[in-house]
C-alpha positions in Angstrom: 25.6 -7.7 -12.6 22.0 -7.7 -11.2 21.1 -7.0 -7.7 17.8 -8.6 -6.3 15.2 -7.7 -3.6 12.6 -10.2 -2.5 9.1 -9.2 -1.1 7.7 -11.6 1.3 4.0 -12.2 1.3 3.4 -10.1 4.5 5.8 -7.1 3.5 4.1 -3.8 4.0 4.1 -1.3 1.1 4.0 2.2 2.7 2.7 5.1 0.7 4.4 8.2 1.1 2.6 11.3 2.7 -0.6 9.4 2.9 0.1 7.5 6.2 -1.8 4.5 5.0 -0.4 1.1 4.1 -1.3 -1.8 2.2 -0.2 -5.4 2.2 0.9 -7.3 -0.9 -1.9 -10.0 -0.2 -4.5 -7.1 -0.1 -4.0 -6.2 -3.9 -6.7 -7.5 -6.1 -6.1 -10.6 -8.3 -6.1 -8.7 -11.5 -3.6 -6.1 -10.2 -1.3 -8.9 -8.8 -1.6 -10.5 -12.2 -0.5 -7.4 -14.0 2.5 -6.9 -11.5 3.6 -10.6 -11.8 3.6 -10.0 -15.8 5.6 -6.9 -15.5 8.1 -8.5 -13.2 8.4 -11.7 -15.3 9.1 -9.6 -18.4 11.6 -7.3 -16.7 9.5 -4.3 -17.5 8.4 -3.4 -14.0 10.7 -0.4 -13.2 10.3 1.3 -16.6 6.5 0.6 -16.7 6.4 2.5 -13.2 8.7 5.3 -14.2 6.4 5.8 -17.5 3.4 6.0 -15.2 5.1 8.5 -13.0 6.4 10.5 -15.9 2.8 11.1 -16.9 2.1 12.3 -13.5 5.3 14.4 -13.5 4.4 16.2 -16.7 0.9 17.2 -15.2 2.6 18.5 -12.2 5.2 20.6 -14.0 3.3 23.9 -14.0 0.9 23.5 -10.9 3.6 21.9 -8.7 7.2 22.4 -9.7 8.8 20.9 -6.7 6.6 17.7 -7.1 7.7 17.5 -10.7 11.3 17.7 -9.7 10.8 15.0 -7.1 9.2 12.7 -9.5 11.8 13.3 -12.2 14.4 12.1 -9.6 12.5 9.0 -8.8 12.0 8.3 -12.5 15.8 8.5 -12.9 16.1 6.2 -10.1 13.9 3.6 -11.7 15.5 4.0 -15.0 18.8 3.2 -13.3 17.1 0.1 -11.6 15.7 -1.1 -15.0 19.2 -1.1 -16.4 21.1 -2.5 -13.6 18.6 -5.0 -11.6 16.0 -7.5 -11.7 13.3 -8.4 -9.3 13.6 -12.1 -8.4 11.1 -14.0 -6.4 
């Protein structure tokens, strides 16, 4: 029923359109603790979707194309929330 994806300690997380990257180990400890708590509770995908929805609503009038793109990502995250779990 659930699919899994595992991040390794040295996996790179790319930020789209910024041409910068961060390594998982470069996040501050407090941020990592928050991420771990969200993953453990099973709420990571929906928490991320909620944050993106806030941005999407702000973009709706000033950048309609960005708003539409974020809404598609939010739909994907909602699907993932309902069908997948992150497992270490």
